C-alpha positions, -999 to 999 in steps of 0.1 A, spaced: 89 49 -36 53 53 -45 34 85 -39 7 82 -65 -15 52 -74 -49 43 -87 -73 24 -64 -97 -1 -80 -134 7 -82 -159 -7 -56 -169 -33 -82 -134 -46 -88 -128 -47 -50 -159 -67 -44 -150 -91 -73 -114 -96 -62 -117 -96 -24 -153 -102 -16 -155 -69 3 -157 -32 -4 -159 -1 19 -194 12 28 -183 48 20 -168 66 -10 -130 70 -15 -106 86 -40 -95 64 -69 -66 88 -79 -45 88 -47 -18 110 -34 -5 113 2 -32 123 27 -60 113 3 -85 87 14 -84 53 -2 -94 17 6 -74 -9 25 -82 -44 35 -75 -61 68 -87 -91 88 -120 -87 105 -120 -86 143 -132 -121 151 -147 -110 184 -170 -85 168 -177 -104 136 -212 -118 131 -218 -153 118 -213 -156 81 -194 -124 76 -163 -125 53 -128 -130 69 -117 -97 54 -131 -62 58 -125 -32 36 -121 3 52 -113 37 40 -82 54 55 -56 81 48 -27 73 25 1 82 49 2 65 83 -6 84 114 8 70 146 -9 78 179 14 107 186 8 126 153 -2 162 159 -22 164 126 -29 146 93 0 164 76 25 139 89 10 116 63 29 135 36 60 118 49 47 84 60 31 70 28 59 46 23 78 25 49 113 11 42 113 -25 51 149 -22 63 140 4 90 103 -1 95 108 -19 128 127 11 143 113 43 128 90 60 153 62 65 127 59 28 120 74 7 147 43 3 168 22 -9 138 50 -32 128 54 -46 163 17 -53 166 16 -68 131 -12 -44 119 -9 -59 84 -32 -47 56 -35 -50 18 -36 -18 -2 -54 -26 -35 -40 -8 -65 -52 -9 -101 -20 9 -111 11 26 -98 25 58 -112 62 65 -114 85 87 -136 107 70 -163 139 91 -166 157 71 -193 151 99 -219 165 125 -195 130 138 -188 104 125 -165 79 105 -185 48 97 -164 45 59 -164 16 36 -155 25 2 -140 0 -26 -139 -1 -64 -137 2 -80 -171 -31 -99 -165 -47 -66 -155 -55 -79 -121 -56 -57 -90 -22 -55 -73 -21 -64 -36 4 -41 -20 16 -51 15 10 -24 40 6 -14 77 -24 4 91 -30 24 123 -57 44 140 -53 79 152 -75 102 173 -77 137 160 -77 168 184 -114 170 176 -120 134 187 -124 118 153 -110 83 149 -90 82 117 -76 51 100 -44 54 79 -20 32 61 15 30 45 30 9 17 60 -12 25 90 -9 1 121 -28 -7 154 -21 -26 149 -26 -63 184 -21 -78 187 -44 -108 150 -51 -112 143 -51 -149 113 -27 -145 119 -6 -114 156 0 -124 143 23 -152 123 45 -129 133 77 -111 165 97 -118 197 78 -126 213 86 -93 182 80 -72 179 49 -51 157 24 -68 128 12 -47 96 -8 -52 65 -13 -31 60 -48 -19 34 -64 -43 21 -97 -30 12 -127 -52 -25 -135 -48 -16 -168 -30 2 -149 -2 -25 -124 7 -40 -144 35 -6 -154 48 4 -117 50 -27 -107 69 -22 -136 94 16 -132 97 32 -126 131 57 -98 136 85 -124 135 73 -136 100 67 -101 85 101 -97 68 96 -130 48 71 -112 26 93 -81 18 104 -93 -17 104 -79 -52 75 -89 -75 86 -106 -108 91 -81 -136 75 -104 -162 42 -101 -143 42 -63 -146 40 -39 -175 49 -2 -177 33 21 -203 35 59 -207 6 74 -189 -20 90 -213 -20 128 -209 
């Protein structure tokens, strides 16, 4: 499970995806913080010549329409692929295929092999931006504000050469769903029936883990 990650800069987003949000966001992200996510642009409202994607800023921690306040996001920042279709917090976004990409320059997880938690920074070996598969939703606050939010999809990672080493020995091993660059468009266009096809582990040889500088 991932509760802490680093978002890329506006410049890296623009270089990698051709879009960037028109407002500031946090680069060091924890649940309920605001970060960037990328989705397909609404073709009905798009102007001629606009990119296929659009980048928005939303809360890390999905807020379904029935949420009472933003604090629900402290429990909805990750969605298990095995139960995402049935969990009340996620099932509407899953059913409607509200797919998004959550760009991550790095993921942060604890390495417990020494018996103590060693903060570890996970990146792509080519230093590219990771495209994490996610779901987004929109929520209307009691004050009337329309708030975008998102969650990262996760899969079981037992036996994965990298993610097997993270978290405590007896903890369940999980990984966020990191998409190869060639599947980004496919994920954003996928139907609800196709969604599970993308919930796979990312190859360990394309990732590196290093102790996080203090």
